C-alpha positions in Angstrom: 83.2 -48.2 110.3 83.8 -49.8 113.8 80.5 -51.4 115.1 78.7 -51.7 111.7 78.0 -55.3 110.5 79.8 -56.0 107.7 77.7 -58.0 104.6 79.7 -60.7 102.8 80.9 -59.8 99.3 78.7 -61.5 96.5 80.9 -63.4 94.5 80.0 -65.3 91.1 81.2 -68.7 90.2 83.4 -66.6 87.5 85.0 -64.5 90.3 86.6 -67.9 91.8 89.9 -69.4 91.0 89.4 -69.9 87.3 86.7 -70.7 84.7 85.8 -74.2 83.8 84.7 -75.2 80.6 81.0 -76.6 80.1 81.1 -80.1 80.8 77.9 -81.6 79.4 76.7 -85.4 80.2 76.9 -87.7 76.8 72.8 -87.4 76.8 73.1 -83.6 77.3 75.5 -83.5 74.3 73.2 -85.4 72.3 70.0 -83.7 73.1 71.7 -80.7 72.2 73.5 -81.8 68.9 70.3 -82.5 67.7 68.3 -79.6 68.7 65.9 -81.8 70.8 63.9 -80.9 74.2 63.2 -82.9 76.9 60.7 -81.7 79.4 58.0 -83.4 82.0 54.7 -82.8 80.9 51.6 -81.5 83.3 50.4 -85.1 83.1 53.6 -86.5 84.6 55.0 -88.3 81.3 58.1 -87.0 79.5 58.6 -85.9 76.1 61.9 -85.5 73.8 60.8 -83.5 71.0 62.2 -81.6 68.0 58.9 -80.0 66.9 55.3 -80.7 67.3 55.2 -83.4 65.1 58.6 -85.3 66.0 58.5 -86.3 69.3 58.7 -89.5 71.8 56.7 -89.7 75.1 57.3 -92.3 77.9 57.1 -92.6 81.7 60.8 -91.5 82.3 62.7 -89.3 80.1 64.8 -92.4 79.2 61.7 -93.8 77.9 60.7 -90.6 75.8 64.3 -90.6 74.1 63.8 -94.4 73.0 60.4 -93.6 71.6 61.6 -90.5 69.8 64.3 -92.5 68.4 62.5 -95.5 67.2 59.6 -93.0 65.8 62.5 -91.0 63.9 65.2 -93.5 63.4 67.7 -91.4 65.4 70.6 -93.3 66.8 70.0 -93.5 70.8 72.6 -91.4 72.3 74.4 -94.3 74.3 74.6 -96.1 70.6 76.4 -92.8 69.0 79.0 -93.0 71.4 80.1 -96.4 70.8 
């Protein structure tokens, strides 16, 4: 109607030109491939874990991944992509 403010139409990403396939970084692919979870703990440390018994911790997310690899003998994500 004339005089009414029109609200902008909400569009999701799928309504744009075309959908893009998911593009993960090598690190995220590695985490997903091995079923690992990377998270920041309440104490400020990072944890890379498969389950409650298989985990690595460190000051950074990378330190946690390296610690996990050393403990479990899993190849690090950067070594798997060489």
